[in-house]
C-alpha positions in Angstrom: 66.6 13.2 59.4 69.7 13.5 61.9 71.7 12.4 58.5 70.5 14.9 56.3 70.9 17.8 58.7 73.5 20.1 57.6 76.2 20.6 60.2 76.9 24.8 59.3 73.0 25.8 59.1 72.9 24.0 62.9 75.7 25.7 64.1 75.3 28.9 62.8 71.8 28.9 63.8 73.3 27.7 67.4 75.7 30.9 67.2 73.1 33.4 67.1 70.7 31.9 69.2 73.6 32.2 72.2 74.1 35.5 71.2 70.5 37.0 71.6 70.4 34.9 74.9 73.4 36.8 76.6 72.1 40.1 74.5 68.8 39.6 76.6 70.9 38.8 80.1 72.6 42.2 79.7 69.0 44.3 78.5 67.2 42.8 81.8 69.6 43.5 83.8 69.7 47.2 81.9 66.4 46.7 82.4 65.3 45.4 86.0 68.6 47.0 87.1 68.1 50.5 86.5 71.5 50.8 85.0 70.9 53.2 82.3 73.0 52.0 79.6 72.1 53.0 76.1 71.5 49.2 75.0 68.8 50.3 72.3 71.6 52.6 70.8 74.5 52.8 68.7 77.1 49.4 68.1 74.2 47.3 70.8 71.4 48.1 68.2 73.8 47.0 65.8 74.4 43.7 67.5 70.8 43.1 68.1 69.9 43.7 64.3 72.7 41.5 63.6 71.6 38.4 65.6 67.9 38.9 64.1 69.3 39.4 60.6 70.6 36.2 61.3 67.9 34.5 62.4 65.5 35.8 59.3 68.3 34.5 57.1 68.3 31.3 58.4 64.5 30.6 58.3 64.6 31.7 54.2 67.2 29.0 53.9 65.9 26.4 56.0 62.4 26.5 53.9 64.2 26.2 51.0 65.9 23.0 52.4 62.9 21.3 53.6 60.6 22.2 50.7 63.6 20.8 47.8 63.5 17.7 49.8 60.2 16.9 50.5 58.1 19.2 48.4 55.5 19.6 51.0 52.5 20.9 50.4 51.3 24.9 51.8 48.8 23.4 54.3 52.2 21.8 55.9 54.2 25.3 56.3 50.5 26.7 57.8 50.2 24.6 59.9 53.8 25.0 60.7 53.3 28.8 60.6 50.1 28.7 62.6 51.7 27.3 65.3 54.7 30.0 65.7 51.9 32.5 65.2 50.1 31.0 68.8 53.4 31.0 70.1 54.1 34.7 69.6 50.3 34.7 70.5 51.8 33.8 73.6 54.0 35.8 74.2 51.6 38.8 73.6 49.4 37.9 76.3 52.2 37.3 79.0 54.3 40.6 78.2 50.6 42.4 78.4 49.6 40.9 81.7 53.2 41.4 83.4 55.0 44.5 82.0 53.8 47.9 82.7 54.7 48.6 78.9 56.8 47.7 75.6 54.1 44.7 75.1 55.4 43.0 71.9 52.2 43.0 69.5 54.1 41.1 66.9 57.6 40.4 67.9 59.9 37.9 65.6 57.8 34.7 66.4 54.3 36.5 65.0 56.8 37.6 62.0 58.5 34.1 61.6 55.2 31.9 61.8 53.1 34.1 58.6 56.3 34.5 56.8 56.5 30.5 57.0 53.0 30.6 54.7 53.8 33.8 53.1 56.9 32.5 51.8 55.4 29.1 49.9 55.0 30.6 46.6 58.5 31.9 46.3 60.0 28.7 47.7 61.1 26.9 44.0 61.5 30.8 42.8 64.9 32.0 43.4 64.6 35.2 41.3 61.4 36.0 41.8 62.5 35.9 45.9 65.0 38.1 44.9 63.2 40.6 43.3 60.1 40.6 45.8 62.5 41.0 48.6 64.1 44.0 47.4 60.8 45.4 46.7 59.5 44.7 50.3 62.6 46.6 51.6 61.7 49.3 49.4 58.2 49.0 50.6 59.2 48.8 54.6 61.3 52.1 54.0 57.9 53.8 52.8 55.7 52.6 55.6 58.6 53.2 58.3 57.9 57.1 57.7 53.6 56.5 58.3 51.7 56.8 61.0 48.4 55.9 62.1 46.1 55.8 65.4 45.6 52.2 65.3 47.3 49.1 66.6 46.2 47.2 63.1 48.2 47.9 61.1 51.8 46.9 63.2 51.7 43.6 61.8 52.8 46.3 58.0 55.0 48.1 59.8 53.2 51.4 60.5 52.9 51.9 64.2 50.9 54.6 66.0 52.8 57.3 67.2 55.5 57.1 70.5 54.6 53.1 70.0 56.9 51.5 72.3 57.4 47.4 72.6 61.0 45.5 73.6 60.1 43.7 70.4 58.9 44.5 66.9 59.3 42.5 62.9 56.6 43.6 60.9 56.7 42.1 57.4 58.1 44.9 56.1 60.8 45.4 55.4 61.8 42.1 57.6 60.0 39.4 54.8 62.7 40.9 52.8 65.1 39.2 54.6 63.4 36.0 54.3 63.2 36.1 50.7 67.0 36.3 50.7 67.0 33.8 52.8 65.3 31.3 50.1 67.2 33.1 47.2 70.4 31.9 49.2 69.2 28.7 50.2 68.4 27.7 46.4 71.5 29.2 45.2 73.9 27.6 47.6 71.6 24.1 48.6 70.2 23.6 45.7 67.9 20.3 45.7 68.7 20.5 49.5 72.4 19.4 49.1 75.3 21.4 49.3 77.1 22.4 46.5 79.7 24.1 47.7 82.8 23.0 49.2 83.6 23.2 53.2 85.4 21.6 55.6 83.7 19.1 57.6 83.9 20.7 61.4 81.0 18.5 62.3 82.8 16.2 65.0 84.3 19.2 66.9 83.0 19.1 70.1 82.1 23.2 69.9 80.4 22.7 66.7 78.4 19.9 68.1 77.4 21.9 71.2 76.5 25.0 68.5 74.3 22.5 66.3 72.1 21.4 69.3 71.8 24.6 70.1 70.5 25.8 67.2 68.4 21.9 66.7 67.0 23.4 69.7 66.3 27.1 69.0 62.8 27.5 69.1 62.6 26.2 73.1 65.6 28.0 73.6 63.6 31.2 73.0 60.6 30.7 74.8 62.9 29.3 78.0 64.9 31.7 78.1 63.8 34.9 78.8 62.5 33.3 81.8 65.3 32.2 83.1 67.2 35.1 82.5 64.7 37.3 84.5 65.1 35.0 87.7 68.6 35.6 87.0 68.9 38.8 87.5 66.6 40.0 90.0 68.5 37.1 91.9 72.1 39.2 91.1 69.9 42.9 92.2 68.9 41.4 95.3 
């Protein structure tokens, strides 16, 4: 319900989705305009990864809020995860059809969908989430050094040599950050309620706008790229 939402979570997600839209617009401008910017390196890479990390931590935090307030079953989270994973499959199909290279085989929506299902056993286990999160990060470090001649292990973090994609978030190490989000959520929002003092900025117009964006982040993610590409193509003529 609207009154139960935590404005700081919605606003932070709104900031992240705004930053992501801005980054993708610049990426599209560089890609379609052949500008030669090194947008996948250095500070740009850090900026993009910071956005993704924020989203993924918020996935874990939001899962704890949902679970601690309603104690829903695994079936509920499985349906929710499969729905988001299905959107990821649609993005796979679209990128495979329309892009010459960089098809998204296991992007952030695939990852979030699967993570929502796999995270269920940890939703009420704060310490276990933290420990397994560390193990997931370590596993990711090990797996990124491996190379195989198949795409079937992409979801784990093991890719073929010279693999290229526009969006890749394998289970390892990124699931570790979902688990860290669960740890943070159960630490700061025990029983689904805020357990720290925070000034109430929820009435500010900018916060209301960011919160609105945050509440609709999935929709914005799905529609922003076609709009961004259309704007870029209009700009470059």
